[in-house]
KOLLUMRO-213420 format. One record per atom (N, C-alpha, C): chain; residue number from 1; residue in one letter; x, y, z. Coordinates in steps of 0.05 Angstrom, whole numbers, plus 5000, padded with zeros to 4 digits. Each point is the difference from the previous one (the first is absolute). Example, Ala and Ser with C-alpha at 12.3 -4.5 7.8 and 13.67 -1.06 7.14 Angstrom:
2
<r unit="A" pos="1" code="a" east="5264" north="4886" up="5156"/>
<r unit="A" pos="1" code="a" east="4982" north="5024" up="5000"/>
<r unit="A" pos="1" code="a" east="5018" north="5024" up="5000"/>
<r unit="A" pos="2" code="s" east="4993" north="5021" up="4986"/>
<r unit="A" pos="2" code="s" east="5016" north="5024" up="5001"/>
<r unit="A" pos="2" code="s" east="4985" north="5022" up="5014"/>
***
This chain:
92
<r unit="A" pos="1" code="x" east="0760" north="6705" up="6893"/>
<r unit="A" pos="1" code="x" east="5016" north="4983" up="5016"/>
<r unit="A" pos="1" code="x" east="5017" north="5003" up="5007"/>
<r unit="A" pos="2" code="x" east="5009" north="4979" up="5022"/>
<r unit="A" pos="2" code="x" east="5025" north="5004" up="5016"/>
<r unit="A" pos="2" code="x" east="5020" north="4986" up="4979"/>
<r unit="A" pos="3" code="x" east="5020" north="5016" up="4991"/>
<r unit="A" pos="3" code="x" east="5019" north="4989" up="4983"/>
<r unit="A" pos="3" code="x" east="5028" north="4996" up="5014"/>
<r unit="A" pos="4" code="x" east="5019" north="4999" up="4998"/>
<r unit="A" pos="4" code="x" east="5027" north="4979" up="5016"/>
<r unit="A" pos="4" code="x" east="5014" north="5024" up="5021"/>
<r unit="A" pos="5" code="x" east="5000" north="5029" up="4986"/>
<r unit="A" pos="5" code="x" east="5018" north="5012" up="5016"/>
<r unit="A" pos="5" code="x" east="4984" north="5002" up="5019"/>
<r unit="A" pos="6" code="x" east="4981" north="4993" up="5012"/>
<r unit="A" pos="6" code="x" east="4974" north="5013" up="5023"/>
<r unit="A" pos="6" code="x" east="4998" north="4973" up="5019"/>
<r unit="A" pos="7" code="x" east="5009" north="5023" up="5026"/>
<r unit="A" pos="7" code="x" east="5007" north="4989" up="5023"/>
<r unit="A" pos="7" code="x" east="4955" north="4991" up="5003"/>
<r unit="A" pos="8" code="x" east="4999" north="4968" up="4994"/>
<r unit="A" pos="8" code="x" east="4958" north="5010" up="5013"/>
<r unit="A" pos="8" code="x" east="4990" north="5007" up="5022"/>
<r unit="A" pos="9" code="x" east="5022" north="4989" up="5019"/>
<r unit="A" pos="9" code="x" east="4995" north="5009" up="5031"/>
<r unit="A" pos="9" code="x" east="4993" north="5027" up="4996"/>
<r unit="A" pos="10" code="x" east="5016" north="5015" up="4995"/>
<r unit="A" pos="10" code="x" east="5005" north="5029" up="4989"/>
<r unit="A" pos="10" code="x" east="4972" north="5009" up="4993"/>
<r unit="A" pos="11" code="x" east="4978" north="4986" up="4973"/>
<r unit="A" pos="11" code="x" east="5002" north="5011" up="4983"/>
<r unit="A" pos="11" code="x" east="4967" north="4984" up="5023"/>
<r unit="A" pos="12" code="x" east="5002" north="4990" up="5008"/>
<r unit="A" pos="12" code="x" east="4970" north="5003" up="5022"/>
<r unit="A" pos="12" code="x" east="4998" north="5012" up="5019"/>
<r unit="A" pos="13" code="x" east="5033" north="5008" up="5023"/>
<r unit="A" pos="13" code="x" east="4992" north="5019" up="5016"/>
<r unit="A" pos="13" code="x" east="4984" north="5034" up="4992"/>
<r unit="A" pos="14" code="x" east="5008" north="5006" up="4973"/>
<r unit="A" pos="14" code="x" east="4995" north="5028" up="4984"/>
<r unit="A" pos="14" code="x" east="4971" north="4983" up="4998"/>
<r unit="A" pos="15" code="x" east="4985" north="4980" up="4977"/>
<r unit="A" pos="15" code="x" east="4977" north="5008" up="5004"/>
<r unit="A" pos="15" code="x" east="4985" north="4994" up="5016"/>
<r unit="A" pos="16" code="x" east="5009" north="4987" up="5035"/>
<r unit="A" pos="16" code="x" east="4994" north="4999" up="5014"/>
<r unit="A" pos="16" code="x" east="4992" north="5033" up="5021"/>
<r unit="A" pos="17" code="x" east="5015" north="5003" up="4996"/>
<r unit="A" pos="17" code="x" east="5010" north="5034" up="5013"/>
<r unit="A" pos="17" code="x" east="4973" north="5025" up="4971"/>
<r unit="A" pos="18" code="x" east="5005" north="4989" up="4973"/>
<r unit="A" pos="18" code="x" east="4971" north="5006" up="4981"/>
<r unit="A" pos="18" code="x" east="4979" north="5004" up="5014"/>
<r unit="A" pos="19" code="x" east="4995" north="4973" up="4995"/>
<r unit="A" pos="19" code="x" east="4970" north="4993" up="5018"/>
<r unit="A" pos="19" code="x" east="4993" north="5009" up="5016"/>
<r unit="A" pos="20" code="x" east="5022" north="5007" up="5026"/>
<r unit="A" pos="20" code="x" east="4969" north="5012" up="5022"/>
<r unit="A" pos="20" code="x" east="4999" north="5028" up="4992"/>
<r unit="A" pos="21" code="x" east="5022" north="5007" up="4997"/>
<r unit="A" pos="21" code="x" east="4989" north="5034" up="4984"/>
<r unit="A" pos="21" code="x" east="4990" north="4998" up="4990"/>
<r unit="A" pos="22" code="x" east="5000" north="4989" up="4974"/>
<r unit="A" pos="22" code="x" east="4965" north="4988" up="4988"/>
<r unit="A" pos="22" code="x" east="4986" north="4996" up="5010"/>
<r unit="A" pos="23" code="x" east="4995" north="4999" up="5023"/>
<r unit="A" pos="23" code="x" east="4971" north="4982" up="5007"/>
<r unit="A" pos="23" code="x" east="4990" north="5026" up="5019"/>
<r unit="A" pos="24" code="x" east="5018" north="5014" up="5006"/>
<r unit="A" pos="24" code="x" east="4990" north="5026" up="5022"/>
<r unit="A" pos="24" code="x" east="4995" north="5032" up="4982"/>
<r unit="A" pos="25" code="x" east="5007" north="4996" up="4984"/>
<r unit="A" pos="25" code="x" east="4996" north="5025" up="4987"/>
<r unit="A" pos="25" code="x" east="4975" north="4983" up="4968"/>
<r unit="A" pos="26" code="x" east="4999" north="4994" up="5000"/>
<r unit="A" pos="26" code="x" east="4979" north="4983" up="4973"/>
<r unit="A" pos="26" code="x" east="4995" north="4979" up="5010"/>
<r unit="A" pos="27" code="x" east="4991" north="4993" up="5026"/>
<r unit="A" pos="27" code="x" east="4994" north="4964" up="5010"/>
<r unit="A" pos="27" code="x" east="4960" north="5015" up="4998"/>
<r unit="A" pos="28" code="x" east="4987" north="5020" up="5001"/>
<r unit="A" pos="28" code="x" east="4983" north="4999" up="5006"/>
<r unit="A" pos="28" code="x" east="4976" north="4989" up="4981"/>
<r unit="A" pos="29" code="x" east="5019" north="5003" up="4973"/>
<r unit="A" pos="29" code="x" east="4983" north="4985" up="4976"/>
<r unit="A" pos="29" code="x" east="4994" north="4978" up="5008"/>
<r unit="A" pos="30" code="x" east="5022" north="4982" up="5014"/>
<r unit="A" pos="30" code="x" east="5002" north="4972" up="5005"/>
<r unit="A" pos="30" code="x" east="4998" north="4990" up="5023"/>
<r unit="A" pos="31" code="x" east="4981" north="4998" up="5020"/>
<r unit="A" pos="31" code="x" east="5007" north="5001" up="5032"/>
<r unit="A" pos="31" code="x" east="5013" north="4973" up="5003"/>
<r unit="A" pos="32" code="x" east="4989" north="4968" up="4993"/>
<r unit="A" pos="32" code="x" east="5015" north="4985" up="5002"/>
<r unit="A" pos="32" code="x" east="5043" north="5004" up="4988"/>
<r unit="A" pos="33" code="x" east="5001" north="5009" up="4986"/>
<r unit="A" pos="33" code="x" east="5020" north="5002" up="4996"/>
<r unit="A" pos="33" code="x" east="5019" north="5029" up="5022"/>
<r unit="A" pos="34" code="x" east="4982" north="5009" up="5000"/>
<r unit="A" pos="34" code="x" east="5015" north="5032" up="5024"/>
<r unit="A" pos="34" code="x" east="4997" north="4982" up="5021"/>
<r unit="A" pos="35" code="x" east="4990" north="4983" up="5006"/>
<r unit="A" pos="35" code="x" east="4999" north="4982" up="5032"/>
<r unit="A" pos="35" code="x" east="5032" north="4977" up="4999"/>
<r unit="A" pos="36" code="x" east="4998" north="4993" up="4980"/>
<r unit="A" pos="36" code="x" east="5013" north="4984" up="4999"/>
<r unit="A" pos="36" code="x" east="5025" north="4998" up="4974"/>
<r unit="A" pos="37" code="x" east="5017" north="5017" up="4989"/>
<r unit="A" pos="37" code="x" east="4998" north="5006" up="4974"/>
<r unit="A" pos="37" code="x" east="5033" north="4974" up="4990"/>
<r unit="A" pos="38" code="x" east="5001" north="4986" up="5014"/>
<r unit="A" pos="38" code="x" east="5027" north="4989" up="5000"/>
<r unit="A" pos="38" code="x" east="4972" north="4969" up="4997"/>
<r unit="A" pos="39" code="x" east="4990" north="4999" up="5020"/>
<r unit="A" pos="39" code="x" east="4983" north="4970" up="4988"/>
<r unit="A" pos="39" code="x" east="4974" north="4997" up="4977"/>
<r unit="A" pos="40" code="x" east="4993" north="5028" up="4987"/>
<r unit="A" pos="40" code="x" east="4981" north="5001" up="4981"/>
<r unit="A" pos="40" code="x" east="5017" north="4994" up="4976"/>
<r unit="A" pos="41" code="x" east="5035" north="5015" up="4999"/>
<r unit="A" pos="41" code="x" east="5014" north="4997" up="4979"/>
<r unit="A" pos="41" code="x" east="5005" north="4972" up="4999"/>
<r unit="A" pos="42" code="x" east="5014" north="4978" up="5016"/>
<r unit="A" pos="42" code="x" east="5008" north="4975" up="4993"/>
<r unit="A" pos="42" code="x" east="4977" north="4993" up="4999"/>
<r unit="A" pos="43" code="x" east="4970" north="4998" up="5001"/>
<r unit="A" pos="43" code="x" east="4976" north="4996" up="4991"/>
<r unit="A" pos="43" code="x" east="4988" north="4992" up="4962"/>
<r unit="A" pos="44" code="x" east="5010" north="5037" up="5000"/>
<r unit="A" pos="44" code="x" east="5009" north="5003" up="4978"/>
<r unit="A" pos="44" code="x" east="5013" north="4974" up="4984"/>
<r unit="A" pos="45" code="x" east="5024" north="5008" up="5006"/>
<r unit="A" pos="45" code="x" east="5026" north="4990" up="4987"/>
<r unit="A" pos="45" code="x" east="4990" north="4965" up="4990"/>
<r unit="A" pos="46" code="x" east="4986" north="4985" up="5030"/>
<r unit="A" pos="46" code="x" east="4990" north="4976" up="4990"/>
<r unit="A" pos="46" code="x" east="4970" north="4989" up="4985"/>
<r unit="A" pos="47" code="x" east="4993" north="5028" up="4986"/>
<r unit="A" pos="47" code="x" east="4972" north="4997" up="4997"/>
<r unit="A" pos="47" code="x" east="5018" north="5002" up="4959"/>
<r unit="A" pos="48" code="x" east="5014" north="5005" up="4996"/>
<r unit="A" pos="48" code="x" east="5010" north="5014" up="4975"/>
<r unit="A" pos="48" code="x" east="4998" north="4980" up="4991"/>
<r unit="A" pos="49" code="x" east="5014" north="4967" up="4989"/>
<r unit="A" pos="49" code="x" east="5005" north="4986" up="4995"/>
<r unit="A" pos="49" code="x" east="4985" north="4980" up="4991"/>
<r unit="A" pos="50" code="x" east="4970" north="5008" up="5023"/>
<r unit="A" pos="50" code="x" east="4974" north="4995" up="4996"/>
<r unit="A" pos="50" code="x" east="4990" north="5008" up="4983"/>
<r unit="A" pos="51" code="x" east="4998" north="5021" up="4992"/>
<r unit="A" pos="51" code="x" east="4975" north="5020" up="4974"/>
<r unit="A" pos="51" code="x" east="5014" north="4999" up="4979"/>
<r unit="A" pos="52" code="x" east="4983" north="4996" up="4978"/>
<r unit="A" pos="52" code="x" east="5019" north="4993" up="4986"/>
<r unit="A" pos="52" code="x" east="4992" north="5031" up="4975"/>
<r unit="A" pos="53" code="x" east="4989" north="5020" up="5008"/>
<r unit="A" pos="53" code="x" east="5002" north="5027" up="4998"/>
<r unit="A" pos="53" code="x" east="5026" north="5006" up="4997"/>
<r unit="A" pos="54" code="x" east="5012" north="4988" up="5025"/>
<r unit="A" pos="54" code="x" east="5035" north="5024" up="5006"/>
<r unit="A" pos="54" code="x" east="5013" north="4987" up="4988"/>
<r unit="A" pos="55" code="x" east="4999" north="4979" up="4986"/>
<r unit="A" pos="55" code="x" east="5006" north="4987" up="4983"/>
<r unit="A" pos="55" code="x" east="5009" north="5006" up="4974"/>
<r unit="A" pos="56" code="x" east="4969" north="5012" up="4983"/>
<r unit="A" pos="56" code="x" east="4995" north="5012" up="4984"/>
<r unit="A" pos="56" code="x" east="5018" north="5029" up="4991"/>
<r unit="A" pos="57" code="x" east="4991" north="5016" up="5023"/>
<r unit="A" pos="57" code="x" east="5009" north="5021" up="5011"/>
<r unit="A" pos="57" code="x" east="5029" north="4998" up="4989"/>
<r unit="A" pos="58" code="x" east="5018" north="4980" up="5017"/>
<r unit="A" pos="58" code="x" east="5025" north="5009" up="5003"/>
<r unit="A" pos="58" code="x" east="5001" north="4996" up="4963"/>
<r unit="A" pos="59" code="x" east="4996" north="4969" up="4984"/>
<r unit="A" pos="59" code="x" east="5013" north="5002" up="4980"/>
<r unit="A" pos="59" code="x" east="4987" north="5026" up="4979"/>
<r unit="A" pos="60" code="x" east="4981" north="5005" up="4999"/>
<r unit="A" pos="60" code="x" east="4993" north="5030" up="4989"/>
<r unit="A" pos="60" code="x" east="5021" north="5030" up="5011"/>
<r unit="A" pos="61" code="x" east="5010" north="5004" up="5021"/>
<r unit="A" pos="61" code="x" east="5026" north="5014" up="5012"/>
<r unit="A" pos="61" code="x" east="5016" north="4989" up="4990"/>
<r unit="A" pos="62" code="x" east="5015" north="4987" up="4994"/>
<r unit="A" pos="62" code="x" east="5027" north="4988" up="4988"/>
<r unit="A" pos="62" code="x" east="4998" north="4997" up="4975"/>
<r unit="A" pos="63" code="x" east="4978" north="5007" up="4989"/>
<r unit="A" pos="63" code="x" east="5000" north="4996" up="4963"/>
<r unit="A" pos="63" code="x" east="4994" north="5037" up="5006"/>
<r unit="A" pos="64" code="x" east="4992" north="5017" up="5011"/>
<r unit="A" pos="64" code="x" east="4995" north="5022" up="4990"/>
<r unit="A" pos="64" code="x" east="5025" north="5019" up="5014"/>
<r unit="A" pos="65" code="x" east="5012" north="4980" up="5016"/>
<r unit="A" pos="65" code="x" east="5015" north="5030" up="5022"/>
<r unit="A" pos="65" code="x" east="5022" north="4991" up="5000"/>
<r unit="A" pos="66" code="x" east="5003" north="4977" up="4994"/>
<r unit="A" pos="66" code="x" east="5036" north="4992" up="5017"/>
<r unit="A" pos="66" code="x" east="5018" north="4983" up="4972"/>
<r unit="A" pos="67" code="x" east="5022" north="5014" up="5000"/>
<r unit="A" pos="67" code="x" east="5030" north="4996" up="4988"/>
<r unit="A" pos="67" code="x" east="5009" north="4990" up="5003"/>
<r unit="A" pos="68" code="x" east="5009" north="4976" up="4988"/>
<r unit="A" pos="68" code="x" east="5023" north="4989" up="5005"/>
<r unit="A" pos="68" code="x" east="4994" north="4969" up="5016"/>
<r unit="A" pos="69" code="x" east="5014" north="4997" up="5029"/>
<r unit="A" pos="69" code="x" east="4988" north="4972" up="5014"/>
<r unit="A" pos="69" code="x" east="4975" north="5004" up="5006"/>
<r unit="A" pos="70" code="x" east="4988" north="4974" up="4995"/>
<r unit="A" pos="70" code="x" east="4961" north="5000" up="5011"/>
<r unit="A" pos="70" code="x" east="5008" north="4975" up="5017"/>
<r unit="A" pos="71" code="x" east="4995" north="5005" up="5024"/>
<r unit="A" pos="71" code="x" east="4996" north="4972" up="5014"/>
<r unit="A" pos="71" code="x" east="4971" north="4998" up="4995"/>
<r unit="A" pos="72" code="x" east="4998" north="4974" up="5009"/>
<r unit="A" pos="72" code="x" east="4979" north="4982" up="4991"/>
<r unit="A" pos="72" code="x" east="4979" north="5008" up="5026"/>
<r unit="A" pos="73" code="x" east="4965" north="4995" up="5007"/>
<r unit="A" pos="73" code="x" east="4989" north="5005" up="5013"/>
<r unit="A" pos="73" code="x" east="5011" north="4979" up="5032"/>
<r unit="A" pos="74" code="x" east="5005" north="4983" up="4994"/>
<r unit="A" pos="74" code="x" east="5015" north="4974" up="5020"/>
<r unit="A" pos="74" code="x" east="5024" north="5016" up="5010"/>
<r unit="A" pos="75" code="x" east="5019" north="5012" up="4990"/>
<r unit="A" pos="75" code="x" east="5018" north="5008" up="5012"/>
<r unit="A" pos="75" code="x" east="5000" north="5030" up="5005"/>
<r unit="A" pos="76" code="x" east="4976" north="5017" up="4994"/>
<r unit="A" pos="76" code="x" east="4991" north="5017" up="5008"/>
<r unit="A" pos="76" code="x" east="4996" north="5003" up="5035"/>
<r unit="A" pos="77" code="x" east="4982" north="4977" up="4988"/>
<r unit="A" pos="77" code="x" east="4980" north="4992" up="5029"/>
<r unit="A" pos="77" code="x" east="5022" north="4990" up="5027"/>
<r unit="A" pos="78" code="x" east="5016" north="4985" up="4986"/>
<r unit="A" pos="78" code="x" east="5019" north="4988" up="5020"/>
<r unit="A" pos="78" code="x" east="5026" north="5015" up="5011"/>
<r unit="A" pos="79" code="x" east="5000" north="5035" up="4995"/>
<r unit="A" pos="79" code="x" east="5009" north="5015" up="5010"/>
<r unit="A" pos="79" code="x" east="4987" north="5009" up="5026"/>
<r unit="A" pos="80" code="x" east="4982" north="5006" up="4988"/>
<r unit="A" pos="80" code="x" east="4971" north="5011" up="5021"/>
<r unit="A" pos="80" code="x" east="5006" north="4982" up="5016"/>
<r unit="A" pos="81" code="x" east="4993" north="4983" up="4996"/>
<r unit="A" pos="81" code="x" east="5009" north="4974" up="5024"/>
<r unit="A" pos="81" code="x" east="5024" north="4995" up="5031"/>
<r unit="A" pos="82" code="x" east="5028" north="5013" up="4982"/>
<r unit="A" pos="82" code="x" east="5012" north="5009" up="5005"/>
<r unit="A" pos="82" code="x" east="5002" north="5023" up="5020"/>
<r unit="A" pos="83" code="x" east="4993" north="5020" up="4989"/>
<r unit="A" pos="83" code="x" east="4992" north="5027" up="5022"/>
<r unit="A" pos="83" code="x" east="4973" north="4992" up="5027"/>
<r unit="A" pos="84" code="x" east="4989" north="4984" up="4988"/>
<r unit="A" pos="84" code="x" east="4985" north="4993" up="5020"/>
<r unit="A" pos="84" code="x" east="5006" north="4986" up="5021"/>
<r unit="A" pos="85" code="x" east="5024" north="4983" up="4993"/>
<r unit="A" pos="85" code="x" east="5005" north="4992" up="5025"/>
<r unit="A" pos="85" code="x" east="5020" north="5012" up="5013"/>
<r unit="A" pos="86" code="x" east="5009" north="5016" up="4985"/>
<r unit="A" pos="86" code="x" east="5016" north="5014" up="5020"/>
<r unit="A" pos="86" code="x" east="4985" north="5024" up="5011"/>
<r unit="A" pos="87" code="x" east="4975" north="5014" up="4992"/>
<r unit="A" pos="87" code="x" east="4983" north="5014" up="5017"/>
<r unit="A" pos="87" code="x" east="4989" north="4996" up="5032"/>
<r unit="A" pos="88" code="x" east="5005" north="4960" up="4988"/>
<r unit="A" pos="88" code="x" east="4980" north="4987" up="5028"/>
<r unit="A" pos="88" code="x" east="5020" north="4996" up="5025"/>
<r unit="A" pos="89" code="x" east="5033" north="5012" up="4990"/>
<r unit="A" pos="89" code="x" east="5020" north="5003" up="5015"/>
<r unit="A" pos="89" code="x" east="5010" north="5022" up="5019"/>
<r unit="A" pos="90" code="x" east="4958" north="5023" up="4989"/>
<r unit="A" pos="90" code="x" east="5021" north="5020" up="5008"/>
<r unit="A" pos="90" code="x" east="4985" north="5011" up="5028"/>
<r unit="A" pos="91" code="x" east="5004" north="5003" up="5027"/>
<r unit="A" pos="91" code="x" east="4977" north="5002" up="5019"/>
<r unit="A" pos="91" code="x" east="4981" north="5025" up="4983"/>
<r unit="A" pos="92" code="x" east="4970" north="5002" up="5016"/>
<r unit="A" pos="92" code="x" east="4975" north="5011" up="5002"/>
<r unit="A" pos="92" code="x" east="5023" north="5033" up="5007"/>
***
């Protein structure tokens, strides 16, 4: 999650650079992602709240791994949407 101390635009810029590097080195296993890592990542983010499996897995992850504050699934998806909004502003 992007915490208050992080600049969301900077996190998005870093994520975009990592996406491009990963697509270049690992994209052969996922041709659509290799061709358009940003577009495929944005499609994945859009699909997360539509699939109950993600919500269930998130709940299990929190139960088993997370200590302290546990943002609910809706809050986590909202944070991903903020990241996606910033990613959309980065030139390809």
